[in-house]
N, C-alpha and C positions, 0 to 999 in steps of 0.2 A: 604231275610230272610223272612219266614212267621211263624209269632208267633200264628197266629191263627190255621192252622194245627197242629201245634207243642202243643198246647193247648188241641185241640180236642183230639189228640193221647193220651195225658197224661191223659184226663179223661176215656179213654177207657182201658189203661194198669194200672193205679194205683190202688192199694186197698184203697186208702183214696181219698178224695175230693181234686182235684187239688187247690182249693183254700186255703186249709190247708197246702199245701206244701210250704216250705219257698224256694225261688229262692237259688239255690247254685250256686258260683261262684268259680273258680279253674284257676290255672295257664293254659295258652292256650295250652300247651304240651298235656292237658288231651283232650282237644277237638280234636287237631291233631291226637291223637291215635284212636280217634272213627271215624276219617274221612279217615285215610290213607288206610284201606283195600278196599275202593271203586276204589283205582287206580289198584289193583292187574290185574283186567282182561285187563288193557291197558298197560300193559308192553310187550316190545318187538314190534314185527311188527305190530300187531294189534293197538297197541297205536300209532305207527308212522302214519299209515294210516288214523287214525281218526283225528289226530292232523294235518294232512295236508289238510283237508277239510275245505272249508270256514265256517265261522261263518254265520249261517242263522237264524235271530231272530224269522222267522216263525216257527222255531222247539221248542221254549221256552216252547209252550203250551204241547207239547209231553213228555217234560222232567217233567212238573210239574204233568201231569197226571201219569206219572210213579212213582213219587214219592208219589202220593195219593194212587194209588193200592198198593204200597209196604207198606204204612201204615196200611193198611187193611189186610195184609197177614203174614205169619211168614218166608216168602223166605229170603234167605240170602242175597239179593241184589235187586235193582230196577228191575222191568220187562223189557223185552228185548225193545230196541229202534232202530229206524232206524238211518243209520250211521249219518246224520247231526242232530240228536237230540243227539247221543252221543258226537258229537263234542261240541254242547252247553253245556252238562253235563260236559265234561272234562274242559272246560273254566271256569265254574263256580266253580268247584273244585279247579283248579288251582288258580283262584284268591282269593277263599275263604283262601287257604292255605297260600298265599302271605299275605293276611290281618292278619290272625291270627298269623303268625310268626312275623309280625310288631308289633302287639300288645304284643307278648312276649318278643321282643327286647326292647319295652318301659317299660315292667316291669308291665304291665297291667293284670288284672284278666278278665275271660270271663264268661258269664252264661253257664253253661253246663247242660246236662239232669240230672235229679235227680238219684242219686245212689242207690236209692231204686228200680229202674228199673232193669230188667234183662239184662245181657251184650249185649244181641240181640236188646233188646228194645231201649237201650241206644245209641248203633249205629244208630238205624233208627230215634231216636229222633235228635240225632245231625245233621244227613243228612237234616231232615224237617226243624230244626231251621236255619241252615246256608245255605242250598242250595236252598229249595223250594222256588220258587217265587223270586229268588235273582236277585236284580239289581247289574251288573256289575260295581265295584268301579273303574276300571282301563279300558284303552282301550284295545279292542281285538287285539291280536297277530295274524298274518297271520297263523303261527304254534306255538303253545305253546311248552316249553321246559319241562316240567314235565312229 
């Protein structure tokens, strides 16, 4: 989780000073709705191939770099990544979804991107907040199931 890039992104995208924006919390389902579209390119055979790759921590920097470039653009998803970086990306996404679902089951609320952002910017901001520089909370599976 990278709050610093999230804040930098908000400073550029909001029409108001980020320090004036009151943090918003909501049901975890709202965060999930913002992250689920990131799985779309990995459904089917492509996803199976990527999930079958070994997790290589050396590829974490490439994933973070892709998020940093995405925060600077208006692209619908992060920039292209090598297959091993895609594996890291999918593992982060898988584990974030598990953690968010656990929060939902516990009745917790979570920090969400400000609703004053555009839908696209909320999608990017959620990914920055939950996936950029993410430390995995669970052991890495050989092949993920999401």
